[in-house]
N, C-alpha and C positions, 0 to 999 in steps of 0.2 A: 164225253164221259167214258171212261176207260177203268175196265177191274182189270188186276195187275196179279192177283194172287188168291187162291180158294185153297185153306188148307184145314185137314181135322185132324183134331189133336187128343191124348187122352191124358187127362189130367191126373196126373196118378199121386200115391203119398209121397214119394221121395222126389220125384219131377215129373214134367213133363214130358211125354212121347208125342213127334212128330209119326200119326198113322198114313196120312198122304196128302199130297199137295198138287197142287197145279198152279203154273206163273207163265205169266205172257210178259216175257220183256224184250219184244220184239221192236217196241219203241225206243228202246236204246240203243247206245251204239254197242258194236262187238265187245269191244274190251272192257266195257261195264257192265256186262251180262251177269257175269259170275258172281261180281262182287253184291250187286242189287239183286241176286237170287240169295245169297248169303244172309244180305239184310232184310228180306222179307221172311226167312226162315226163323233169324234170331229174333226179329221183333214178334211175332208169331206166337212164339214158346214163352218169350218173355211177357206178353200181354196175357195168356191163359194162364201164367204162373200166380200173376198179380189180383187176377181176377175171383171173385168168390163163385162157388157153386150156384148155379141156378140165376146167373145174372147176364144182362144184356149191356152192352158199353159199345160207345163210339169214340176212339182216340185219335186224336191229330198227333201225327209222327212226320216231322219234315213237312213235305209239300203232299204227302199222303192221308189219308183217312182209313183207320181201321178200326172193321166193327166185328164185334167180338160176343159171341152166345154160348156161354158155359150150360151144359145141363146139370141137372141134379145127380146123374148118374156118372159124371166126370168128364163125357164127351163133348168135345167143344170145339168151334169152325171158327176161322177166323176169314176175313176176307176184306183185303188191301186194295183201295180204289182210289180215284181223284174226289177232289171235294165235289165236282158235278155228279157226282152217280148218287142216286136218292140212297137214303138208308134205311128206309123201309122195305127197299127191295133188296137190299143185302139181307137185312134178318128174315126177309121170306125166304129167301135162298138157302142160307144156314139151316134155317127150321127143317128145309124139305130135306137137304141134303143128311142132316143128322136123322131123322125119322127113317128115312130110306134105309139107311146104314142099322140101324134097329130093326127095320123090317125084314132085311136079308139074315137075321140070327147070325150076325157075326161074333165071333167071341174076343171081345177087343182085349180083355186079359192075355191071351194065346199071342196076338200081335205086340203088346208089349213088353212081351220077354225076349221079345228078338233083339 
């Protein structure tokens, strides 16, 4: 079981904004790490862009499984993991991360303007 990426995004009207992301690319060779990280960033943005507000989904992309949760307020989270990682754990993690960001009273609109 391997978790490769956890991203928090905001689904705005014109486009999706990446707010924060964490990657674990240590299992890839040194020369592949930057392109793998770019792939994960691009895939996360694309999945959130194509998802409806208030939805949860799991999308297979190559040998990875991408779990996305888009809240009604536009705050979204994406976990990229292997197929062995339980989807229930991913969605619980996404729910806790999104809720903790909202509890900290962060002004999402301020971050997306940067």
